C-alpha positions in Angstrom: 113.0 -23.5 157.1 113.1 -22.8 160.6 109.3 -22.6 161.1 106.1 -24.3 159.8 102.4 -23.5 160.3 100.4 -25.5 163.0 98.2 -26.8 160.6 101.1 -28.3 158.2 102.4 -29.6 161.2 99.3 -31.2 162.3 99.0 -32.7 158.6 102.7 -34.0 158.9 102.3 -35.6 162.3 98.8 -37.3 161.1 100.4 -38.9 157.9 103.4 -40.0 160.5 101.1 -41.7 162.4 99.4 -43.4 159.6 102.5 -45.0 158.7 103.3 -46.3 161.9 100.2 -48.6 161.2 101.8 -49.7 158.2 105.3 -50.9 159.7 106.6 -54.1 159.6 108.0 -55.0 162.8 107.8 -58.7 163.5 111.1 -58.4 165.9 110.9 -55.5 167.9 107.5 -54.3 168.0 108.6 -50.8 167.6 106.6 -49.0 164.8 107.9 -45.4 163.4 106.3 -43.3 160.9 107.6 -40.6 158.9 106.5 -37.9 157.1 108.5 -35.8 154.7 107.9 -32.3 153.4 109.6 -31.4 150.3 110.3 -28.0 148.9 107.6 -28.2 146.5 105.0 -29.1 148.9 104.6 -32.5 148.2 104.7 -34.9 151.5 106.7 -38.2 151.2 105.8 -41.0 153.9 107.8 -43.9 155.2 107.5 -46.8 157.8 110.1 -48.7 159.2 111.0 -52.3 157.6 112.5 -55.0 159.7 114.4 -57.9 158.6 115.5 -61.1 160.3 118.9 -60.5 159.5 118.6 -57.0 161.3 120.9 -55.2 159.2 118.8 -54.9 156.0 116.1 -53.1 158.3 115.1 -49.8 156.9 114.1 -46.7 158.9 110.9 -44.9 158.2 112.6 -41.6 157.6 115.0 -43.2 155.0 112.1 -44.9 153.4 110.4 -41.4 152.9 113.6 -40.1 151.8 114.0 -42.9 149.2 110.9 -42.7 148.0 111.2 -39.1 147.3 114.6 -39.2 145.9 113.4 -42.1 143.6 110.6 -39.8 141.9 113.3 -37.3 141.3 112.8 -34.9 144.2 116.1 -34.0 146.1 115.0 -30.9 147.9 113.6 -30.7 151.3 112.1 -28.6 154.3 111.1 -30.8 157.3 110.3 -34.3 158.4 107.9 -35.2 161.6 108.7 -38.7 163.1 106.5 -40.7 165.5 107.4 -43.8 167.3 106.6 -46.3 169.7 105.9 -49.8 170.8 102.7 -51.8 169.6 101.9 -48.9 167.2 101.3 -46.4 169.9 103.1 -43.2 169.9 105.1 -43.0 173.1 108.3 -40.9 174.1 110.0 -38.9 171.3 111.6 -40.6 168.5 114.6 -39.1 167.5 116.2 -40.1 164.0 119.3 -42.6 164.4 122.4 -41.7 163.2 122.3 -43.5 159.7 118.8 -41.4 158.9 120.7 -38.2 160.4 123.4 -38.6 157.9 120.9 -39.3 155.1 119.1 -36.1 156.1 122.8 -34.3 155.7 123.2 -35.7 152.0 120.1 -33.9 150.9 119.3 -31.1 153.4 121.0 -28.0 154.4 121.5 -28.8 158.0 120.9 -25.3 159.4 117.7 -24.9 157.6 116.1 -28.7 158.1 113.5 -29.1 160.6 112.8 -32.3 162.3 109.7 -32.4 164.2 109.1 -35.1 166.8 106.1 -35.5 169.2 105.4 -37.7 172.2 102.5 -39.6 173.4 101.0 -36.7 175.4 101.3 -34.5 172.5 104.5 -32.3 173.5 106.2 -31.4 170.3 110.0 -30.7 169.9 111.5 -29.1 167.0 115.0 -29.1 166.2 117.4 -28.3 163.1 119.2 -31.0 161.8 122.5 -28.9 162.6 121.4 -29.4 165.9 120.9 -33.1 165.9 123.9 -33.7 163.7 126.7 -31.2 164.8 129.9 -31.0 162.3 128.5 -33.2 160.2 130.2 -34.7 157.1 128.4 -34.0 153.8 128.3 -33.5 150.2 130.3 -30.0 150.5 133.1 -31.8 152.3 134.0 -33.6 149.1 134.2 -30.8 146.7 
């Protein structure tokens, strides 16, 4: 999927913004929300969850993916990601490297759309293949 309707895009961003409010961020104060669109049309949401030990922290994007996978869904079209300090959308919030790798596990990089929006409403759309070129994925193990 290289394109989605404006209506669906807005729905994904609205859900991602709702999830920012649920972020557990006592250490960084940086909230992230994600809304993941499955091929079957279901939207799975996630927020970041911090931990005092830091390494157990889980990103919003992975939370959404793991929720979907735990319900048996493993095919996806797009994800919307928003983030910012004090639960306010600020600059574009790009997925970290670990989240990009999780996306590559379940999505065809040349077909999975990553949507990001800043605090002024500017939207950036990128394919996963642009965010994670020459990725290592399940196909490399065959």
